C-alpha positions as CSV (number, residue, x, y, z in Angstrom):
1,M,83.0,76.6,56.7
2,T,83.6,73.2,58.9
3,D,84.9,74.2,62.6
4,P,87.8,72.7,63.2
5,N,87.3,71.0,66.4
6,D,84.0,69.5,65.0
7,M,85.7,67.3,62.5
8,T,85.8,63.8,63.5
9,F,88.6,61.4,62.8
10,I,87.3,60.5,59.4
11,E,87.5,63.8,58.6
12,H,90.6,64.7,59.7
13,L,91.4,61.7,57.9
14,K,89.8,63.3,54.7
15,E,91.0,66.5,54.9
16,L,94.7,65.1,55.2
17,R,94.2,63.1,51.8
18,A,92.8,65.8,49.8
19,R,95.6,68.0,50.9
20,I,98.4,65.0,50.1
21,I,96.2,64.7,46.5
22,R,96.9,67.9,46.1
23,M,100.5,68.1,46.7
24,F,101.2,65.3,44.1
25,L,99.2,66.7,41.5
26,F,100.8,70.4,41.8
27,A,104.1,68.3,41.9
28,G,103.4,66.9,38.5
29,L,102.1,70.6,37.0
30,I,105.9,71.9,38.2
31,L,107.1,68.6,36.6
32,I,105.3,68.6,33.5
33,C,106.6,72.3,33.3
34,C,110.1,71.4,33.6
35,L,110.3,68.4,30.8
36,P,111.3,71.0,27.9
37,F,114.3,72.0,30.3
38,T,115.4,68.1,31.3
39,N,118.7,68.8,29.1
40,L,119.8,72.6,31.1
41,I,118.5,70.3,34.3
42,Y,121.0,67.9,33.5
43,S,123.9,70.3,33.1
44,F,123.4,72.6,35.6
45,I,123.3,68.8,38.3
46,S,126.4,67.3,36.6
47,A,128.5,70.9,35.5
48,P,130.4,70.2,39.5
49,L,131.7,66.8,38.2
50,M,132.2,67.6,34.2
51,E,134.0,71.2,35.4
52,L,136.9,68.7,36.8
53,M,136.7,66.0,33.9
54,P,140.2,66.2,32.2
55,A,139.3,67.5,28.4
56,G,138.2,65.0,25.8
57,S,136.2,62.9,28.9
58,S,132.7,62.7,29.5
59,M,130.3,60.6,31.8
60,I,129.2,56.7,30.4
61,A,125.8,55.1,30.6
62,T,126.1,51.4,31.2
63,E,122.7,50.8,31.1
64,V,120.5,51.2,27.0
65,A,117.7,53.5,28.9
66,S,120.5,55.8,31.0
67,P,120.7,58.3,28.6
68,F,117.1,58.8,28.6
69,L,116.0,57.9,32.3
70,A,118.5,59.6,34.0
71,P,117.7,63.2,33.0
72,L,114.2,62.2,33.1
73,R,115.2,61.3,36.8
74,V,117.1,64.6,37.8
75,T,114.0,66.7,36.3
76,I,111.1,64.8,38.6
77,Y,113.7,65.5,41.6
78,S,114.4,69.1,40.7
79,A,109.5,69.0,40.8
80,L,109.8,67.4,43.9
81,I,112.2,70.1,45.5
82,I,110.9,72.8,43.4
83,S,107.7,72.2,45.2
84,V,108.9,72.1,48.6
85,P,106.7,75.5,49.9
86,Y,103.7,74.4,48.3
87,F,104.0,71.5,50.6
88,F,105.0,73.1,53.9
89,L,101.6,75.4,52.7
90,E,99.7,72.1,52.7
91,L,100.9,71.5,56.3
92,W,100.5,75.0,57.3
93,G,96.7,75.2,56.3
94,F,96.2,71.2,57.7
95,I,98.3,71.8,61.3
96,S,96.7,75.9,61.6
97,P,93.2,75.4,62.6
98,G,93.6,73.3,65.1
99,L,95.8,76.1,66.4
100,Y,95.9,78.6,69.5
101,K,96.5,82.6,67.8
102,K,99.8,83.0,70.0
103,E,101.0,79.2,68.4
104,R,100.2,80.4,65.2
105,A,102.0,83.7,65.5
106,F,105.7,81.8,65.9
107,V,104.8,78.4,63.3
108,G,103.9,80.6,60.2
109,P,107.6,82.3,60.3
110,L,108.7,78.4,61.6
111,I,107.9,76.6,58.3
112,L,109.4,80.0,56.0
113,S,112.7,78.8,58.3
114,S,111.8,75.7,57.3
115,I,111.8,76.4,53.6
116,V,114.6,78.7,53.2
117,L,117.2,76.4,56.0
118,F,115.5,73.4,53.4
119,Y,116.6,75.3,50.1
120,T,120.1,76.8,52.1
121,G,121.4,72.8,52.9
122,I,120.8,71.8,48.8
123,A,122.5,74.9,48.0
124,F,125.6,74.6,50.6
125,A,125.6,70.7,49.3
126,Y,125.9,71.8,45.7
127,F,128.1,74.5,45.9
128,V,130.6,73.9,48.7
129,V,130.1,69.8,49.7
130,S,130.2,68.7,46.3
131,P,132.6,70.5,44.7
132,I,135.3,69.3,47.4
133,I,134.5,66.0,47.6
134,L,134.5,66.0,43.6
135,S,137.9,67.1,43.3
136,F,139.6,65.4,46.3
137,F,138.3,62.4,44.0
138,M,139.6,63.1,40.8
139,S,142.7,63.7,42.4
140,S,143.3,61.1,44.0
141,A,143.1,58.9,40.7
142,P,146.4,56.7,39.5
143,D,147.5,58.7,36.0
144,S,146.4,55.0,34.7
145,I,143.4,55.4,35.4
146,Q,141.1,57.4,33.3
147,V,138.2,59.0,35.3
148,M,134.2,58.3,33.5
149,T,131.4,58.2,35.9
150,D,128.6,56.6,35.1
151,I,125.6,58.8,35.2
152,N,123.1,56.9,37.3
153,K,126.1,56.3,40.1
154,Y,127.1,60.3,39.7
155,L,122.7,61.1,40.1
156,D,122.8,58.8,43.4
157,F,125.9,60.3,44.7
158,V,124.6,64.3,44.1
159,L,120.2,63.4,45.0
160,K,121.1,61.9,48.3
161,L,123.7,64.2,48.9
162,F,121.3,66.8,48.3
163,F,117.9,65.2,50.8
164,A,120.5,64.6,53.2
165,F,122.2,68.1,53.7
166,G,118.7,70.0,52.8
167,F,116.6,67.6,56.1
168,A,119.7,68.4,58.1
169,F,119.5,71.4,57.7
170,E,116.1,71.5,59.6
171,I,117.6,70.9,62.2
172,P,116.9,74.6,64.3
173,V,114.1,74.5,63.7
174,A,113.4,71.0,65.5
175,T,115.7,71.9,68.3
176,F,113.4,75.0,68.1
177,L,110.1,72.9,68.6
178,V,111.0,70.2,71.2
179,I,112.1,72.8,73.3
180,T,109.5,75.2,72.8
181,T,106.1,72.1,72.9
182,G,107.9,71.7,76.3
183,L,108.5,67.9,74.6
184,V,111.9,67.9,76.4
185,S,113.5,71.3,77.9
186,K,116.7,72.2,77.7
187,D,117.7,71.5,80.7
188,R,117.4,67.9,79.4
189,I,118.5,68.7,75.7
190,K,121.9,69.9,77.0
191,T,122.5,66.7,79.2
192,L,121.5,64.3,75.7
193,R,124.2,66.6,74.0
194,P,127.4,64.3,73.6
195,Y,124.8,61.3,72.6
196,L,123.5,63.8,70.0
197,I,126.4,64.9,68.4
198,I,127.6,61.2,68.1
199,S,124.0,60.5,66.7
200,F,124.9,63.5,64.1
201,F,128.2,61.3,62.6
202,I,126.1,58.3,62.7
203,I,123.4,59.8,60.4
204,G,126.6,61.6,58.2
205,M,127.8,58.1,57.9
206,F,123.8,56.4,56.4
207,L,122.9,59.7,54.3
208,T,126.3,60.6,52.4
209,P,128.1,58.4,50.2
210,P,130.7,55.7,51.8
211,D,133.3,58.7,52.4
212,I,135.0,60.1,55.5
213,F,134.7,63.6,53.9
214,S,130.7,63.8,53.3
215,Q,130.2,62.3,56.3
216,L,132.5,64.9,58.2
217,F,130.4,67.6,56.0
218,L,127.0,66.7,57.1
219,A,127.5,65.7,60.2
220,L,129.7,69.2,61.9
221,P,126.3,71.7,60.0
222,M,124.4,69.5,61.4
223,W,126.4,70.4,64.7
224,L,126.4,73.4,64.5
225,L,122.7,74.0,63.3
226,F,122.1,72.2,66.3
227,E,123.8,74.6,68.7
228,I,122.3,77.0,66.8
229,G,119.0,76.0,67.3
230,L,119.5,75.9,71.1
231,F,120.7,78.6,71.8
232,I,117.2,80.2,70.1
233,S,115.3,78.4,72.2
234,K,113.2,79.0,74.9
235,D,111.9,76.6,77.7
236,R,107.5,76.8,77.5
237,K,106.0,78.5,80.3
238,N,103.7,76.9,82.2
């Protein structure tokens, strides 16, 4: 077996390419397994809105191919989400040979935490954020308006929420890594806290649909998770 320390830069790139190819192949395999359940997956994703819509109403498709492409798109994204643990394992396999034994001891649990936090963020978006935001929108509609949401617009809305919250929940891990590796000291991070909090709200504005509620639901958890990451982190000892 080749010693990672003896590998050239080109050999590292080749290994990275091989791992990326395996990631795509794995995601493709998961997609194939999910295809028979496309309608079931679509029903699950659309449930938060369908439960709030008036009796007898439904979502609509404004494009000819939407009835086929919309459920398929949900299935593709679902396959990517399911594949996340494997993606992290490949990442771990790529970086672990270059780490010291002490570093491997905390990077392993860190990757596990990243996976758990990613899925927690998506679950929070699906079970908490989506119903509240959709309920507000539905209740705000005047009586003269019949709510019939386009399926593509709805999918854009929820998928954006899922990935925004999934990645936002990685903030404790990012904070821990930045401080523990010595990239930035804990005291320096504390002095930057006001600017970071503002940045959370700016990120929430760009990553969520254009309404204040979605932005707050993302920015406030990011702030809380940042504080948690700051609390559990310790400066690197020289």
